[in-house]
Legacy VTK file of the C-alpha trace (Angstrom):
# vtk DataFile Version 3.0
C-alpha trace
ASCII
DATASET POLYDATA
POINTS 238 float
0.192 0.009 -0.042
2.575 2.376 0.826
4.568 1.535 -2.169
1.390 2.267 -4.434
1.011 5.622 -2.400
4.642 6.785 -3.008
4.302 5.734 -6.901
1.119 7.778 -7.037
2.755 10.596 -5.375
5.560 10.447 -7.690
3.743 10.315 -10.755
1.690 13.633 -9.640
4.898 15.519 -8.665
6.247 14.651 -12.283
2.857 15.879 -13.869
3.022 19.189 -11.714
6.781 19.654 -12.448
5.773 19.320 -16.548
2.847 21.682 -16.068
5.062 24.299 -14.163
7.836 24.204 -16.812
5.267 24.465 -19.752
3.881 27.356 -18.049
7.091 29.051 -17.943
7.953 28.340 -21.417
4.458 29.558 -22.780
5.165 32.864 -20.553
8.436 33.243 -21.869
7.513 33.050 -25.726
4.501 35.031 -24.870
6.759 38.058 -23.561
9.138 38.087 -26.364
6.358 38.129 -29.165
3.754 35.365 -28.985
1.920 34.629 -32.279
4.250 36.963 -34.156
7.205 34.509 -33.691
5.158 32.212 -35.993
5.680 34.748 -38.915
9.566 34.711 -38.445
11.238 32.942 -41.367
14.787 34.369 -41.021
16.796 36.500 -38.864
19.956 38.973 -39.698
21.640 40.542 -36.619
24.614 42.995 -36.739
26.879 43.971 -34.050
30.418 43.205 -32.614
32.039 40.550 -30.910
34.237 41.172 -28.018
36.900 38.720 -26.858
40.152 39.034 -25.165
39.875 42.949 -25.070
39.483 42.816 -29.069
36.291 43.935 -30.812
35.324 42.448 -34.145
32.556 43.570 -36.239
30.137 40.713 -37.067
26.944 39.841 -39.201
24.941 36.554 -38.628
21.948 35.368 -40.499
19.773 31.972 -40.031
16.385 30.635 -41.467
14.004 28.263 -41.154
15.233 26.324 -44.185
18.360 25.524 -42.186
20.728 28.070 -43.702
23.084 30.344 -41.993
26.462 32.105 -41.995
28.542 34.406 -39.675
30.688 36.865 -40.942
33.461 38.903 -38.937
35.999 41.800 -39.697
39.346 40.799 -38.514
42.116 43.144 -38.959
40.239 45.149 -41.699
39.397 42.172 -43.705
35.701 40.798 -44.123
35.885 36.924 -43.511
33.129 34.087 -43.543
33.623 32.356 -40.367
30.810 29.629 -40.960
28.167 29.216 -43.764
25.461 26.505 -44.171
23.154 26.170 -47.172
21.022 23.636 -45.536
22.897 20.710 -46.832
26.431 21.401 -46.554
28.909 24.109 -45.728
32.371 25.194 -44.348
33.952 26.660 -41.320
37.287 29.115 -40.911
40.153 26.952 -39.860
42.299 28.884 -37.422
45.014 26.452 -37.837
45.536 26.735 -41.561
43.939 30.227 -41.865
41.894 28.578 -44.434
38.537 27.014 -44.758
37.045 23.233 -44.360
33.973 21.504 -45.442
31.670 20.588 -42.600
31.722 16.672 -42.221
28.392 14.949 -43.490
27.971 13.522 -40.014
27.593 17.144 -38.681
25.507 18.428 -41.570
22.209 17.666 -39.529
23.376 19.303 -36.210
24.188 22.427 -38.428
20.637 22.286 -40.217
18.988 22.021 -36.538
20.864 24.801 -35.187
20.114 26.947 -37.753
16.266 26.009 -38.003
15.895 26.842 -34.130
15.381 30.781 -34.826
14.218 30.872 -31.012
16.054 28.071 -29.376
15.270 24.364 -28.473
12.477 25.419 -25.982
10.396 26.834 -28.856
7.800 24.179 -30.007
9.624 21.468 -28.011
6.698 19.022 -27.701
6.952 18.968 -31.544
10.585 17.956 -31.492
9.777 15.310 -28.833
11.807 17.070 -26.243
10.661 16.867 -22.563
10.609 19.668 -19.643
11.267 19.441 -15.917
10.771 22.098 -13.500
13.761 22.433 -11.019
12.214 24.977 -8.966
13.523 28.596 -8.077
17.529 28.838 -8.098
19.874 31.332 -7.490
22.318 32.613 -9.879
24.623 35.440 -9.663
22.743 36.816 -6.422
19.376 36.741 -8.350
16.551 34.327 -8.170
14.986 32.375 -11.355
12.854 29.701 -12.407
15.064 26.711 -13.512
13.925 24.401 -16.248
15.352 21.153 -17.647
15.114 20.699 -20.940
15.792 16.741 -22.319
16.573 16.688 -26.241
14.679 14.104 -27.746
18.289 13.163 -29.328
21.995 14.258 -28.254
23.310 17.099 -30.022
27.024 18.804 -30.434
29.037 15.946 -28.871
26.437 13.994 -26.977
24.774 17.220 -25.393
21.215 16.256 -24.337
20.471 18.117 -21.231
19.979 22.099 -21.370
19.262 24.043 -18.381
17.627 27.405 -18.523
17.015 30.470 -15.935
13.732 32.572 -16.559
13.061 35.684 -14.781
9.870 35.143 -12.776
8.945 38.738 -13.039
9.511 39.743 -16.665
9.440 35.807 -18.056
12.282 36.508 -19.855
15.483 34.047 -20.680
18.155 34.887 -18.437
20.570 32.166 -18.978
21.250 28.746 -20.582
23.632 26.356 -19.222
25.236 23.199 -20.515
28.079 20.975 -19.648
30.369 20.419 -22.401
33.781 18.378 -22.645
33.958 18.411 -18.938
33.360 22.268 -18.665
30.437 24.278 -17.715
29.273 26.692 -20.289
26.672 29.643 -19.334
25.304 32.092 -21.934
23.732 34.989 -20.287
21.018 37.121 -22.010
21.042 40.783 -21.294
19.488 43.882 -22.554
16.592 42.972 -24.102
15.179 45.318 -26.978
12.091 45.282 -29.169
12.715 44.962 -33.037
9.595 44.684 -35.405
7.561 43.986 -32.234
9.635 40.979 -30.802
12.273 41.296 -28.113
15.576 39.953 -28.635
18.758 40.280 -25.918
21.109 42.746 -27.343
24.131 41.725 -25.126
25.109 37.932 -24.971
27.776 37.026 -22.439
29.342 33.386 -22.756
31.059 32.200 -19.727
33.040 28.718 -19.403
33.431 27.618 -15.866
32.821 31.061 -14.407
34.960 33.045 -16.504
33.650 35.499 -19.162
35.291 34.570 -22.815
33.196 36.202 -25.100
30.443 38.991 -25.252
28.383 39.412 -28.274
26.429 43.230 -28.786
23.790 43.511 -31.264
23.067 46.833 -32.441
20.953 46.109 -35.427
18.185 43.101 -36.258
15.962 42.514 -39.180
13.161 40.287 -39.274
12.494 38.270 -42.492
15.464 40.112 -44.265
15.887 39.255 -48.161
17.315 36.015 -48.969
21.187 35.944 -49.069
22.746 35.355 -52.566
24.059 31.778 -53.048
27.562 33.162 -53.267
27.388 33.633 -49.585
27.411 29.645 -49.005
30.067 29.114 -51.368
33.480 27.913 -49.960
36.319 30.587 -50.466
39.244 29.480 -52.525
41.612 30.795 -49.632
LINES 1 239
238 0 1 2 3 4 5 6 7 8 9 10 11 12 13 14 15 16 17 18 19 20 21 22 23 24 25 26 27 28 29 30 31 32 33 34 35 36 37 38 39 40 41 42 43 44 45 46 47 48 49 50 51 52 53 54 55 56 57 58 59 60 61 62 63 64 65 66 67 68 69 70 71 72 73 74 75 76 77 78 79 80 81 82 83 84 85 86 87 88 89 90 91 92 93 94 95 96 97 98 99 100 101 102 103 104 105 106 107 108 109 110 111 112 113 114 115 116 117 118 119 120 121 122 123 124 125 126 127 128 129 130 131 132 133 134 135 136 137 138 139 140 141 142 143 144 145 146 147 148 149 150 151 152 153 154 155 156 157 158 159 160 161 162 163 164 165 166 167 168 169 170 171 172 173 174 175 176 177 178 179 180 181 182 183 184 185 186 187 188 189 190 191 192 193 194 195 196 197 198 199 200 201 202 203 204 205 206 207 208 209 210 211 212 213 214 215 216 217 218 219 220 221 222 223 224 225 226 227 228 229 230 231 232 233 234 235 236 237
């Protein structure tokens, strides 16, 4: 009898946890745009990346077709750091200062990453992901609602668990946490601003094991910009 009661209580707790997590996710997407999000087919961002005290102008694009690219200006020279046309692509190789093809084994990872304009939490049920509410937890002195997203399939070197911190007052996503290669990676979203009726963070700080390694500052963002020319996805000869 006690065993059955324990099992029943556990099932109820799991249902409540899932419902609480679902409400948090719904409130978040409602806060950043609601139904307008369904109209977004592509996003173009411009700004700068700050790392090791150096600033680099950058531009990034992604769409629901699985296409994406990131361009940066390095020492006065415009360079495409990564590009993917939905089927194949290339990345800049720091070691050779040239370009190499994205392996076929990673093509689907790049495609899924590009398609997720609003993160893995967006339409998570359709993707087969699961949620779990972990309660209110503190991060850097402030209390957030912490949600655990369990991906249907591992991505990016067996990453299957994503932890997110949502502000209980604004309902906005403050940080995303993952464990990768034995390190704790934390991405903080700050300074939300409105572009075409949708809210986006304009300051994104990446920390590894608590140490800031990169800051991305966005000064312009366009919703559904013109489709890039096919040449953008062609691997440079040098």
